[in-house]
VONUMI-760776 format. One record per residue: x, y, z of N, C-alpha, C, O in turn; residue number from 1. Coordinates in Angstrom, 1 decimal, padded with zeros to 4 digits. Layout:
BEGIN
n_X:n_Y:n_Z:ca_X:ca_Y:ca_Z:c_X:c_Y:c_Z:o_X:o_Y:o_Z:nuvex
X:Y:Z:X:Y:Z:X:Y:Z:X:Y:Z:NUM
...
REM end
This chain:
BEGIN
n_X:n_Y:n_Z:ca_X:ca_Y:ca_Z:c_X:c_Y:c_Z:o_X:o_Y:o_Z:nuvex
134.1:108.3:103.4:134.3:108.8:104.7:135.7:108.8:104.3:136.3:108.0:103.7:1
136.4:110.4:105.1:137.8:110.7:105.2:138.2:109.5:105.9:137.4:108.8:106.6:2
139.5:109.3:105.7:140.7:108.6:106.5:140.7:109.1:107.6:140.5:110.3:107.7:3
141.0:108.4:109.1:141.2:108.6:110.7:142.7:109.1:110.6:143.7:108.3:110.6:4
142.6:110.5:110.5:144.0:111.2:110.8:144.6:111.9:112.4:143.9:112.1:113.4:5
146.3:112.1:112.4:146.3:112.0:113.4:145.7:113.2:113.9:145.8:113.3:115.1:6
145.1:114.4:113.2:144.5:115.2:113.6:143.2:115.3:114.0:142.8:116.1:114.9:7
142.3:114.3:113.3:141.2:114.4:113.8:141.2:113.4:114.9:140.1:113.3:115.6:8
142.0:112.6:115.2:142.1:111.9:116.8:142.4:112.7:117.8:141.8:112.5:118.9:9
143.2:113.6:117.8:143.4:114.9:118.7:141.8:115.5:119.1:141.1:115.6:120.1:10
141.7:115.8:117.7:140.3:116.5:118.0:139.5:115.6:118.7:139.1:115.9:119.8:11
139.1:114.5:118.3:137.8:113.6:119.2:138.6:113.2:120.4:138.1:112.3:121.1:12
139.8:113.6:120.9:140.3:112.6:122.0:139.9:114.1:123.1:139.3:114.0:124.2:13
140.3:115.1:122.6:140.2:116.4:123.4:139.3:116.3:124.9:139.6:116.6:126.0:14
138.0:115.7:124.5:137.0:115.7:125.6:137.5:115.1:126.4:137.7:115.4:127.6:15
137.9:113.9:125.8:138.1:112.6:126.6:139.5:112.5:127.9:140.0:111.7:128.7:16
139.7:113.8:127.4:141.3:114.0:128.7:142.5:113.3:127.9:143.6:113.5:128.4:17
142.4:112.5:126.8:143.6:111.9:126.1:144.4:112.6:125.3:145.4:112.2:124.8:18
144.0:114.0:125.1:145.0:114.7:124.0:146.5:114.8:124.2:147.3:114.7:123.3:19
146.8:115.0:125.8:147.3:114.7:126.1:148.8:113.7:125.7:149.8:114.0:125.1:20
148.2:112.1:126.2:149.0:110.7:125.2:148.9:111.3:124.0:150.1:111.2:123.7:21
148.1:112.1:122.5:148.8:112.1:121.5:149.5:113.6:121.3:150.1:113.8:120.2:22
149.6:114.3:122.0:150.7:115.6:122.2:151.9:114.8:122.1:152.8:114.9:121.3:23
151.9:113.7:123.2:153.4:113.3:123.5:154.1:112.1:122.3:155.2:111.6:122.3:24
152.9:111.9:121.4:153.1:110.7:120.8:154.0:111.2:119.4:153.4:112.2:118.9:25
155.2:110.9:118.6:155.2:110.9:117.6:154.6:110.7:116.6:154.1:109.6:116.5:26
154.4:111.6:115.5:153.0:111.6:114.3:153.6:110.3:113.4:153.0:109.9:112.5:27
154.4:109.9:113.6:154.9:108.0:112.6:154.1:107.5:114.1:153.6:106.5:113.7:28
153.8:107.7:115.1:152.9:106.4:116.1:151.5:106.4:116.1:150.8:105.7:116.8:29
151.0:107.2:115.2:149.5:107.3:115.0:149.0:107.2:113.7:148.7:108.1:112.9:30
149.0:105.9:113.5:148.6:104.9:112.2:146.7:105.5:112.0:145.8:105.6:112.9:31
146.6:105.8:110.7:145.2:105.3:110.7:143.9:104.7:111.2:144.3:103.5:111.1:32
142.9:104.6:111.5:142.6:103.7:112.5:141.2:103.1:111.4:141.4:103.0:110.2:33
140.5:102.9:111.7:139.5:102.0:110.7:138.1:103.3:110.9:137.9:103.6:112.1:34
137.6:103.8:110.3:136.2:104.2:110.8:135.4:103.3:111.6:135.1:103.3:112.8:35
135.1:102.3:110.4:134.7:101.5:111.4:134.9:100.3:112.1:135.9:099.6:111.7:36
134.2:099.9:113.1:135.0:098.8:113.9:135.1:097.4:113.5:135.9:096.6:114.1:37
134.2:097.0:112.4:134.1:095.7:112.0:135.3:096.0:111.1:135.3:097.0:110.4:38
136.6:094.8:111.4:137.9:095.0:110.5:139.0:094.3:111.1:139.5:094.5:112.2:39
139.6:093.3:110.1:140.6:093.0:110.8:141.8:093.9:110.7:141.8:094.6:109.8:40
142.9:093.8:111.6:143.9:094.6:111.9:145.2:094.2:111.2:145.3:094.4:110.0:41
146.1:093.5:111.8:147.3:092.8:111.2:146.5:091.4:110.4:145.3:091.0:110.4:42
147.6:090.8:109.7:146.4:089.6:109.2:146.7:088.4:110.1:147.7:088.0:110.7:43
145.6:087.9:110.1:145.3:087.1:111.4:144.2:087.6:112.4:143.4:086.8:112.9:44
144.3:088.7:112.7:143.8:089.3:113.8:142.4:089.9:113.4:142.0:090.5:112.5:45
141.6:089.3:114.8:140.0:089.5:114.4:139.7:090.6:115.9:139.6:090.5:117.1:46
139.7:091.4:115.1:138.7:092.8:116.1:137.2:092.5:116.5:136.5:092.0:115.6:47
136.8:092.8:117.7:135.8:092.8:117.8:135.2:093.5:119.2:135.8:093.5:120.3:48
133.9:094.1:118.9:133.2:094.2:120.3:132.6:093.6:121.7:131.4:093.3:121.6:49
133.0:093.6:122.4:132.1:093.1:123.6:132.1:094.1:125.1:132.8:095.0:125.5:50
131.0:093.2:125.9:130.9:093.7:127.0:131.1:093.0:128.0:130.2:092.3:128.3:51
132.1:093.1:128.6:132.6:092.0:130.1:132.7:093.2:131.1:133.0:094.4:131.1:52
132.0:091.9:132.2:131.9:093.0:133.6:133.1:092.1:134.4:133.2:090.9:134.4:53
133.8:092.9:134.9:135.3:092.5:135.8:135.0:091.9:137.0:134.4:092.6:137.7:54
135.3:090.5:137.5:134.9:089.9:138.5:135.3:090.2:139.4:136.5:090.5:139.5:55
134.1:090.3:140.6:134.7:090.6:142.0:135.3:089.4:142.7:134.8:088.6:143.5:56
136.9:089.4:142.1:137.8:088.2:142.5:139.3:088.9:143.5:140.0:089.9:143.3:57
139.4:087.9:144.5:140.8:088.2:145.1:141.8:087.4:144.2:141.7:086.2:143.9:58
143.0:088.8:143.6:144.3:088.2:142.9:145.1:089.2:143.7:144.9:090.2:144.4:59
146.3:088.4:143.5:147.7:088.7:143.9:148.3:089.3:142.9:148.3:088.9:141.8:60
149.2:090.8:143.6:149.8:091.5:142.7:151.0:090.8:142.8:151.5:090.0:143.6:61
151.6:091.4:141.5:153.5:091.0:141.8:154.1:091.3:142.8:155.0:090.6:143.2:62
153.6:092.7:143.4:154.4:093.0:144.5:154.0:092.4:145.9:154.5:092.8:146.9:63
153.1:091.0:145.9:152.2:090.2:146.7:151.1:090.9:147.4:150.6:090.4:148.4:64
150.7:092.0:147.2:149.3:092.6:147.7:148.4:092.1:147.0:148.5:091.9:145.8:65
147.1:091.6:148.2:146.0:091.0:147.5:145.6:091.6:147.5:145.6:092.3:148.5:66
144.5:091.9:145.8:143.6:092.7:145.7:142.4:092.2:145.1:142.4:091.0:144.7:67
141.0:093.2:145.0:140.3:093.2:144.4:140.5:093.7:143.0:140.9:094.8:142.6:68
140.1:092.5:142.4:140.3:092.8:140.8:139.2:094.1:140.2:139.4:095.2:139.8:69
138.1:093.5:140.3:137.0:094.9:139.9:137.5:096.5:140.4:137.3:097.5:139.7:70
138.3:096.6:141.8:138.4:097.9:142.2:139.9:098.3:141.8:140.4:099.4:141.9:71
140.6:096.9:141.4:141.9:097.3:140.9:141.8:098.1:139.4:142.5:098.9:138.8:72
140.7:097.3:139.1:140.6:098.0:137.2:139.8:099.3:136.6:139.8:099.9:135.6:73
138.9:099.5:138.0:137.4:100.3:137.9:137.6:101.6:138.1:136.6:102.2:138.3:74
139.0:102.3:138.2:139.2:103.6:139.2:139.2:104.6:138.1:139.7:105.7:138.2:75
138.5:104.1:136.9:138.6:105.1:135.6:139.8:105.3:134.9:139.8:106.1:133.9:76
140.5:104.8:135.3:141.8:104.5:134.0:141.8:103.6:132.8:141.5:102.4:133.0:77
142.0:103.9:131.9:141.9:102.9:130.4:142.8:101.6:130.8:143.9:101.7:131.3:78
141.9:099.8:130.6:142.8:099.0:130.7:143.2:098.3:129.8:142.4:098.2:128.9:79
144.3:097.7:129.6:144.8:096.9:128.4:144.8:095.7:129.0:144.9:095.7:130.3:80
144.6:094.4:128.4:144.7:093.4:129.2:145.1:092.1:128.8:144.5:092.1:127.7:81
145.8:090.6:129.0:146.0:090.0:128.3:146.3:089.0:129.2:146.8:089.4:130.2:82
146.0:087.4:129.1:146.6:086.8:129.9:147.7:085.6:129.2:147.8:085.1:128.1:83
148.4:085.5:130.6:150.0:084.8:130.4:150.0:083.7:131.4:149.1:083.3:132.1:84
151.7:083.1:131.5:152.0:082.5:132.5:153.5:082.0:132.2:153.7:081.6:131.1:85
154.1:082.0:132.7:155.6:082.2:132.7:156.5:081.3:132.5:157.7:081.3:132.7:86
155.5:080.0:132.0:156.6:079.1:131.5:156.3:079.3:129.7:157.1:079.4:128.7:87
155.6:079.4:129.7:155.0:079.7:128.0:156.3:079.8:127.5:157.2:080.5:128.0:88
156.3:078.6:126.1:157.2:078.5:125.5:156.8:079.6:124.2:157.7:079.8:123.4:89
155.8:080.0:124.1:155.6:080.7:122.6:154.6:081.8:122.4:154.9:082.8:121.8:90
152.9:081.5:123.0:152.5:082.6:122.4:152.8:084.0:123.8:152.6:085.2:123.5:91
153.3:083.7:125.1:152.9:084.6:126.2:154.1:085.4:125.8:153.9:086.6:125.6:92
155.5:084.9:125.6:156.2:086.0:125.5:156.2:086.7:124.2:156.5:087.9:124.2:93
156.1:086.4:123.4:155.3:087.5:122.0:154.3:088.3:122.7:154.4:089.5:122.6:94
153.2:087.8:123.3:152.2:089.1:123.7:153.2:089.8:124.7:153.4:091.0:124.3:95
153.8:089.4:125.8:154.6:090.1:126.5:155.7:091.0:125.8:156.1:091.9:126.6:96
156.3:091.0:124.6:156.9:091.5:124.1:156.5:092.8:123.2:157.2:093.7:122.7:97
154.9:092.4:123.2:154.0:093.4:122.0:154.1:094.3:123.2:154.7:095.4:123.1:98
153.4:093.7:124.5:152.8:095.0:125.8:154.2:096.0:125.4:154.0:097.1:124.9:99
155.8:095.4:125.8:156.7:096.4:126.2:156.9:097.6:125.1:157.3:098.7:125.4:100
156.7:097.2:123.8:156.8:097.8:122.9:155.8:098.5:122.8:156.1:099.6:122.3:101
154.3:098.5:123.1:153.4:099.6:123.6:153.9:100.3:124.5:154.2:101.4:124.0:102
154.1:100.1:125.8:154.5:101.1:126.9:155.3:102.3:126.0:155.3:103.5:126.0:103
156.4:101.1:125.2:157.6:102.0:125.0:156.7:103.2:124.2:156.5:104.3:124.7:104
156.0:102.9:122.9:155.0:103.7:121.9:154.6:104.6:122.8:154.7:105.8:122.4:105
154.2:104.5:123.9:152.9:105.2:124.7:154.6:106.7:125.7:154.5:107.9:125.8:106
155.5:105.9:125.9:156.5:106.6:126.6:155.5:107.1:127.9:154.5:106.5:128.1:107
155.7:108.3:128.6:155.4:108.6:129.8:153.9:108.4:130.0:153.3:107.8:130.9:108
153.4:109.1:129.0:151.6:108.8:128.7:151.3:107.0:129.6:150.4:106.7:130.4:109
152.0:106.3:129.1:151.6:104.7:129.4:150.9:105.1:131.5:149.9:104.7:132.1:110
151.7:105.6:131.8:152.0:105.8:133.0:150.3:105.9:133.2:149.9:105.1:134.0:111
149.3:106.7:132.7:148.1:106.9:132.9:146.7:105.7:132.5:145.5:105.9:132.2:112
147.5:104.8:132.6:146.6:103.6:132.2:146.7:102.3:132.5:147.9:101.9:132.6:113
145.9:101.4:132.8:146.7:100.0:134.0:146.7:099.3:132.3:145.9:099.5:131.3:114
148.2:098.4:132.6:147.9:097.0:132.0:148.1:096.1:132.4:148.6:096.4:133.5:115
147.9:094.7:132.4:146.9:093.8:133.5:147.0:092.8:132.2:146.7:092.6:131.0:116
148.2:092.0:133.8:148.3:090.3:133.0:148.1:089.4:133.9:148.8:089.4:134.9:117
147.1:088.7:133.7:147.0:088.0:134.9:147.2:086.4:134.5:146.6:085.9:133.6:118
148.3:085.7:135.4:148.4:083.7:134.7:147.2:083.2:134.8:146.2:083.4:135.5:119
147.5:082.6:134.1:146.5:081.3:133.8:147.5:080.0:134.5:147.6:079.0:133.7:120
148.0:079.9:135.3:148.9:078.9:135.8:149.1:079.6:137.1:150.2:080.2:137.3:121
148.4:079.6:137.8:148.8:080.8:139.5:149.3:079.1:140.3:149.8:079.2:141.4:122
149.2:078.2:139.8:150.1:077.5:141.2:151.5:077.6:140.8:152.1:077.9:141.9:123
152.3:077.7:139.9:153.6:078.1:139.3:154.1:079.1:139.6:155.3:079.1:140.0:124
153.3:080.7:139.4:153.3:081.7:138.8:153.5:082.3:140.7:152.3:082.1:141.2:125
153.9:082.5:141.3:154.1:083.0:142.5:154.3:084.4:142.1:154.7:084.7:141.0:126
154.1:085.5:143.3:154.5:086.7:143.1:155.8:086.9:142.9:155.8:087.6:141.9:127
157.0:086.7:143.2:157.9:086.6:142.7:158.5:086.2:141.3:159.5:086.6:140.6:128
157.9:085.6:141.2:158.1:084.7:139.6:157.8:085.7:138.6:158.5:086.0:137.6:129
156.6:086.2:138.9:155.6:087.3:138.2:156.7:088.6:137.8:156.9:089.0:136.7:130
157.3:089.1:139.2:158.1:089.9:139.5:159.5:089.9:138.3:160.1:090.9:137.8:131
160.0:088.3:137.9:161.5:088.2:137.6:160.8:088.1:135.9:161.6:088.4:135.0:132
159.5:087.5:135.6:158.8:087.8:134.3:158.6:089.3:134.0:159.3:089.5:133.0:133
158.0:090.2:134.3:157.6:091.4:134.4:159.0:092.2:134.1:158.8:093.1:133.3:134
160.5:092.3:134.6:161.2:092.5:134.7:161.9:092.2:133.0:162.3:093.1:132.2:135
162.0:090.7:132.8:162.5:090.4:131.4:162.1:091.3:130.3:162.7:091.7:129.3:136
160.6:091.7:131.0:160.1:092.4:129.4:160.1:094.4:129.8:159.6:095.2:129.1:137
160.7:094.7:130.7:161.0:095.9:131.2:159.5:096.3:131.6:158.9:097.1:131.0:138
159.0:095.7:132.4:157.5:096.2:132.5:157.6:097.7:133.5:158.6:097.8:134.3:139
156.7:098.8:133.3:156.8:099.9:134.2:155.4:099.8:135.2:154.4:099.2:134.9:140
155.7:100.4:136.3:154.8:100.5:137.1:153.5:100.4:136.8:152.9:099.9:137.8:141
152.7:100.9:135.3:152.0:100.8:135.2:151.4:099.6:134.6:150.4:099.9:134.0:142
151.8:098.4:134.7:152.2:097.3:133.8:152.2:096.1:135.0:153.3:095.6:135.0:143
151.4:095.7:135.7:151.2:094.6:137.1:150.7:093.3:136.5:149.8:093.2:135.7:144
151.6:092.4:137.2:151.2:091.0:136.9:150.3:090.8:137.8:150.2:091.7:138.7:145
149.4:089.7:137.8:148.7:089.0:138.8:148.4:087.3:139.1:148.1:086.4:138.2:146
148.4:087.1:140.3:148.2:085.5:140.2:146.9:085.2:141.3:145.8:085.9:141.4:147
147.4:083.9:142.1:145.9:084.1:142.8:145.5:082.2:143.3:146.4:081.5:143.6:148
144.4:081.8:143.2:144.2:080.9:143.5:143.7:079.9:141.8:143.6:080.6:140.9:149
143.3:078.7:141.6:143.6:078.4:140.4:141.9:078.7:140.4:141.6:078.6:139.2:150
140.6:079.1:141.3:139.9:079.2:141.2:139.3:080.6:140.8:138.2:080.7:140.3:151
140.2:081.7:141.1:139.8:082.9:141.2:140.7:083.3:139.3:140.4:084.3:138.6:152
141.8:082.4:138.9:142.1:082.6:137.7:142.0:082.2:136.7:142.8:082.4:135.7:153
140.5:080.8:136.8:139.5:080.5:135.8:138.5:081.5:136.0:138.3:082.2:135.0:154
137.8:081.7:137.0:137.1:083.0:137.2:137.4:084.3:136.3:136.5:084.7:135.7:155
138.5:085.0:136.2:138.9:085.7:135.2:138.8:085.5:133.9:138.2:086.2:133.2:156
139.3:084.2:133.6:139.4:084.1:132.3:138.2:083.9:131.8:138.0:084.4:130.7:157
137.0:083.1:132.4:135.9:082.9:131.9:135.1:084.2:132.0:134.0:084.3:131.5:158
135.7:085.1:132.6:134.6:086.6:132.5:135.1:087.2:131.4:134.5:088.1:130.7:159
136.3:086.5:131.1:136.5:087.7:129.5:136.0:086.8:127.9:135.8:087.3:126.8:160
135.9:085.5:128.4:135.7:084.3:127.5:137.2:083.8:126.5:137.3:083.5:125.3:161
138.3:083.8:127.8:139.1:083.3:127.4:139.7:081.9:127.8:140.6:081.3:127.2:162
139.2:081.7:128.8:139.1:079.8:129.6:139.0:078.6:128.3:138.0:078.4:127.6:163
140.1:077.9:128.3:140.1:077.4:127.0:140.4:075.8:127.7:140.8:074.9:127.0:164
140.2:075.7:129.1:140.3:074.1:129.7:141.7:074.3:130.3:141.8:074.4:131.5:165
142.9:074.4:129.7:144.3:074.3:130.6:144.8:075.4:129.4:144.4:075.8:128.4:166
146.4:075.6:130.4:147.1:076.6:130.0:147.4:076.2:128.6:147.6:077.2:127.9:167
147.7:075.1:128.1:148.1:074.4:126.5:147.3:074.6:125.9:147.4:074.1:124.8:168
146.6:075.1:126.1:144.8:075.1:124.9:144.7:076.8:124.8:143.9:077.4:124.0:169
145.7:077.5:125.8:145.2:079.2:125.5:145.4:079.5:124.0:146.2:078.9:123.3:170
144.7:080.5:123.7:145.0:081.4:122.5:145.7:082.5:122.6:146.4:082.4:123.6:171
146.0:084.1:121.7:146.3:085.0:122.2:145.5:085.4:122.0:144.7:085.1:121.1:172
145.5:086.5:123.3:144.2:087.3:123.4:144.4:088.6:123.9:144.7:088.7:125.1:173
144.4:089.7:123.2:143.9:091.3:124.0:143.1:091.5:124.1:142.4:091.0:123.2:174
142.3:092.5:125.5:141.4:093.1:125.2:141.8:094.7:125.9:142.9:094.8:126.4:175
141.1:095.6:125.9:141.3:097.1:126.1:139.6:097.5:126.4:138.6:096.9:126.1:176
139.7:098.7:127.2:138.7:099.4:127.4:139.0:100.6:128.1:139.6:100.7:129.2:177
138.6:101.4:127.4:138.6:102.6:127.9:138.5:103.8:129.2:139.0:104.9:129.5:178
137.4:102.8:129.6:137.0:103.4:131.2:135.9:102.4:131.4:135.3:102.0:130.4:179
135.4:102.0:132.7:134.5:101.8:133.3:133.2:102.0:133.1:132.6:103.0:133.3:180
132.8:101.0:132.6:130.8:101.1:131.6:131.1:101.0:130.2:130.2:100.5:129.5:181
132.6:101.4:129.4:132.1:101.4:128.4:132.9:099.9:127.8:133.6:099.3:128.6:182
132.8:099.4:126.6:132.6:098.3:125.9:134.0:098.0:126.0:134.7:099.1:125.9:183
134.7:097.1:126.2:135.4:096.2:125.5:136.3:096.2:124.2:135.5:096.7:123.3:184
137.4:096.0:123.8:137.6:095.5:122.1:138.2:094.4:122.4:139.2:094.6:123.2:185
138.1:093.4:122.1:138.8:092.2:121.5:139.4:091.7:120.5:138.9:091.4:119.5:186
141.1:091.5:120.9:141.8:091.4:119.8:142.1:089.8:120.1:142.7:089.3:121.1:187
141.6:089.2:118.9:142.0:087.5:118.8:142.9:087.4:118.4:142.9:088.3:117.5:188
144.4:086.7:118.3:145.6:086.7:117.5:146.5:087.5:118.0:146.5:088.1:119.1:189
147.5:087.4:116.9:149.0:087.8:117.7:148.7:089.1:117.1:148.7:089.0:115.9:190
148.3:090.3:117.6:148.4:091.5:117.6:149.9:092.2:117.9:150.7:091.7:118.7:191
150.0:093.1:117.3:151.5:094.2:117.3:151.2:095.3:118.0:150.0:095.7:118.0:192
152.1:095.9:118.7:152.4:097.2:119.0:151.5:098.1:118.5:150.7:098.8:119.2:193
151.6:098.0:116.9:150.9:099.2:116.2:149.4:098.7:116.2:148.6:099.6:116.5:194
149.0:097.4:116.0:147.9:097.2:116.3:146.8:097.8:117.8:145.7:098.2:117.7:195
147.7:097.7:119.1:146.9:098.1:119.9:147.1:099.9:120.2:146.1:100.5:120.5:196
148.1:100.5:120.0:148.1:102.1:119.7:146.7:102.3:118.6:145.7:102.9:118.9:197
147.2:101.5:117.4:145.8:102.0:116.5:144.4:101.5:117.5:143.4:102.3:117.6:198
144.4:100.7:117.9:142.9:100.4:118.3:142.5:101.0:119.7:141.3:101.2:120.1:199
143.6:101.3:120.3:143.2:102.5:121.6:142.9:103.2:121.3:141.8:103.6:121.7:200
143.9:104.3:120.1:143.5:105.6:120.0:142.2:105.5:119.0:141.6:106.6:118.6:201
141.6:104.1:118.4:140.4:104.2:117.4:139.3:104.5:118.6:138.6:105.5:118.5:202
139.2:103.5:119.8:138.3:103.4:120.9:137.9:104.4:121.6:136.7:104.6:121.9:203
138.9:105.0:121.9:139.1:106.5:122.7:137.9:107.8:121.7:137.1:108.5:122.2:204
138.3:107.6:119.9:137.8:108.6:119.4:136.0:108.0:119.3:135.1:108.8:119.6:205
135.7:106.3:118.9:134.6:106.0:118.9:133.6:106.2:119.9:132.4:106.4:119.8:206
134.5:106.3:121.4:133.8:106.3:122.6:133.1:107.7:122.6:131.9:107.9:123.0:207
134.2:108.8:121.9:133.9:110.1:121.9:132.5:110.6:121.0:131.7:111.4:121.4:208
132.3:110.1:119.8:131.7:110.1:118.8:130.6:109.9:119.5:129.9:110.8:120.0:209
130.2:108.6:119.8:129.1:108.3:120.6:128.5:108.7:121.5:127.3:108.5:121.9:210
129.5:109.8:122.0:128.9:110.5:123.4:128.3:111.8:122.6:127.0:112.0:122.5:211
129.1:112.6:122.1:128.5:113.3:120.9:127.2:113.2:120.6:126.3:114.0:121.1:212
127.1:111.9:119.6:125.7:111.9:119.8:124.1:111.2:120.2:123.0:110.8:119.7:213
124.8:111.4:121.7:123.6:111.6:122.7:122.9:112.6:123.1:122.0:112.4:123.9:214
REM end
C-alpha cells in the first residue's frame, strides 16, 4: 500500500470540509499517517479506537459559565480532549504544552475544532485558576478548560476510561473525535504535537474512506 501523503490527505478530506485545514498547513506539518490504525505513534504511545458517549453532566467553563458537556462537545466540530489539573507537577504541563503546540501547528484552522481540558481536581481548580493556567499555555478561544463538582469530574473521567482513583494516579491520555457519532482515537502516553496532527488527519481520512465504502 502506498504511503499516506499530503496529496492523498487533501483528496480524502475534501468531502469532510477539512480541506481548508490542509490548505493552510505547511507541507512539513503533514506527516505520513499509517494506513492501518493499529500502530504505535511516538515510541511508548499506544493508539487505539474506542466508542465513548459524552455524558450529560454539568461542568463550569473557565469563563464561569455552567455548561452541559454533551451539548458543548456535540455541535458537529472535531474534539480533542485531555484531563489535567493546575497543580500537577509533571504530566499535565507536558500535555498542555503539546496542546499549545498543536494549536500553533493548526494556525487559524484551530478555531474550527474544540480543544477540551477537564480538571480532575475540581475542588482546587476554580474557573479563575483554570483561566490563569490556560494563559500560561497561550490557549486560544477554541481551547477551553472545565471544572465542576467532584462527582461530575469523576463521571467525565469514567466515561472515557480515564479514572484511576485519584489525581496522583492519572495517566497521560489524549482523545480525539472527528464528529458526533464517530469513533474516538485514544492515545495513551505522552503524545507529541506531531502525533496529534498525524492522528487528527488520519482519523479524518479513515472516516471519509468508510463513508465512501458504504
